[in-house]
Legacy VTK file of the C-alpha trace (Angstrom):
# vtk DataFile Version 3.0
C-alpha trace
ASCII
DATASET POLYDATA
POINTS 116 float
-168.058 72.320 -35.390
-166.259 75.429 -35.031
-168.714 77.150 -36.988
-171.700 75.646 -35.023
-170.188 76.899 -32.049
-169.212 80.343 -32.938
-173.067 80.388 -34.476
-174.606 79.369 -31.010
-172.380 82.045 -29.046
-172.956 85.026 -31.683
-169.105 84.894 -32.375
-168.871 86.541 -35.870
-165.110 87.006 -36.327
-161.865 84.648 -35.985
-160.161 86.065 -33.134
-161.073 83.572 -30.801
-160.664 80.715 -33.165
-157.717 79.160 -31.630
-159.489 79.361 -28.257
-162.337 77.489 -29.432
-160.258 74.967 -31.184
-158.508 74.221 -27.872
-161.625 74.246 -26.038
-163.441 71.685 -28.715
-160.180 69.236 -28.707
-160.090 69.670 -24.854
-163.932 68.909 -24.859
-163.167 65.930 -27.178
-160.421 64.116 -24.875
-162.604 64.652 -21.752
-165.742 63.049 -23.601
-163.740 59.862 -25.173
-162.051 59.384 -21.560
-165.255 59.313 -19.524
-167.349 57.309 -23.104
-164.337 54.530 -22.445
-164.794 54.213 -18.882
-168.147 53.423 -19.768
-166.962 50.845 -22.416
-164.444 49.259 -20.419
-167.124 48.873 -17.366
-169.417 47.447 -19.878
-167.370 45.413 -21.755
-167.461 47.064 -25.167
-165.005 48.250 -27.381
-163.290 52.031 -26.753
-164.129 54.718 -28.936
-161.479 56.652 -30.921
-163.699 59.337 -31.841
-166.828 61.061 -30.446
-169.849 58.925 -32.230
-171.733 61.208 -34.718
-175.028 60.811 -32.742
-173.176 61.939 -29.935
-172.074 64.997 -31.452
-174.448 67.271 -29.739
-172.839 66.431 -26.327
-169.578 67.310 -28.017
-170.766 70.837 -28.806
-172.843 71.480 -25.596
-169.681 70.450 -23.668
-167.512 72.921 -25.802
-169.855 75.705 -25.265
-169.882 75.505 -21.376
-166.173 74.880 -21.285
-165.932 78.265 -23.374
-168.653 80.139 -21.183
-167.074 79.273 -17.775
-163.034 80.272 -18.945
-161.573 82.466 -16.125
-164.043 80.877 -13.769
-162.627 77.246 -13.609
-162.721 75.521 -10.099
-165.739 78.053 -9.015
-169.340 76.738 -8.863
-170.839 79.873 -9.035
-170.137 83.411 -10.580
-171.511 86.715 -10.417
-170.594 89.898 -13.173
-172.555 92.949 -14.070
-175.553 91.839 -12.110
-175.606 88.418 -13.832
-174.983 85.140 -11.832
-174.181 81.737 -13.156
-174.041 78.376 -11.443
-172.413 75.579 -12.892
-172.657 71.652 -11.880
-169.423 70.210 -10.489
-168.681 68.415 -13.959
-169.439 69.411 -17.563
-170.407 65.758 -18.050
-172.545 65.208 -15.619
-175.775 65.248 -17.255
-174.459 62.772 -19.921
-173.228 60.079 -18.102
-176.489 57.931 -17.977
-176.086 58.672 -21.908
-172.747 57.546 -21.763
-173.350 54.310 -19.945
-176.513 53.352 -22.324
-174.599 53.936 -25.545
-171.799 51.624 -24.773
-173.969 48.869 -23.613
-173.599 45.832 -25.650
-176.636 45.374 -28.293
-177.125 41.993 -27.653
-177.349 41.387 -23.729
-177.384 37.866 -22.590
-179.191 36.995 -19.591
-181.479 34.322 -18.197
-184.563 33.597 -20.229
-187.867 31.933 -19.474
-188.786 29.078 -22.088
-192.159 27.516 -21.862
-192.981 24.378 -23.511
-196.633 23.591 -24.227
LINES 1 117
116 0 1 2 3 4 5 6 7 8 9 10 11 12 13 14 15 16 17 18 19 20 21 22 23 24 25 26 27 28 29 30 31 32 33 34 35 36 37 38 39 40 41 42 43 44 45 46 47 48 49 50 51 52 53 54 55 56 57 58 59 60 61 62 63 64 65 66 67 68 69 70 71 72 73 74 75 76 77 78 79 80 81 82 83 84 85 86 87 88 89 90 91 92 93 94 95 96 97 98 99 100 101 102 103 104 105 106 107 108 109 110 111 112 113 114 115
């Protein structure tokens, strides 16, 4: 994941690897926390690792967190003529995905049976 993030950020050296690894680890913990909150709510098993098919979310969140460093707590920032606006949480846009992902695959409910 480190190499993918460096590629997306345009980082070619290893000077920021320690920082990026920390951001990756922190992002994983945040994602798992929210994912497992939904799992508990939906009555499914908690995740120990981020599922492979949600790895793009892990990568996106890590990049967002890296880009927002030194502006934590702010909703907007301006630097050298560029303005940045961030959403309230890194995970807001993924909440519906986490909810659907953690729902049971077999849902029990009332059905209709008709005899002819």
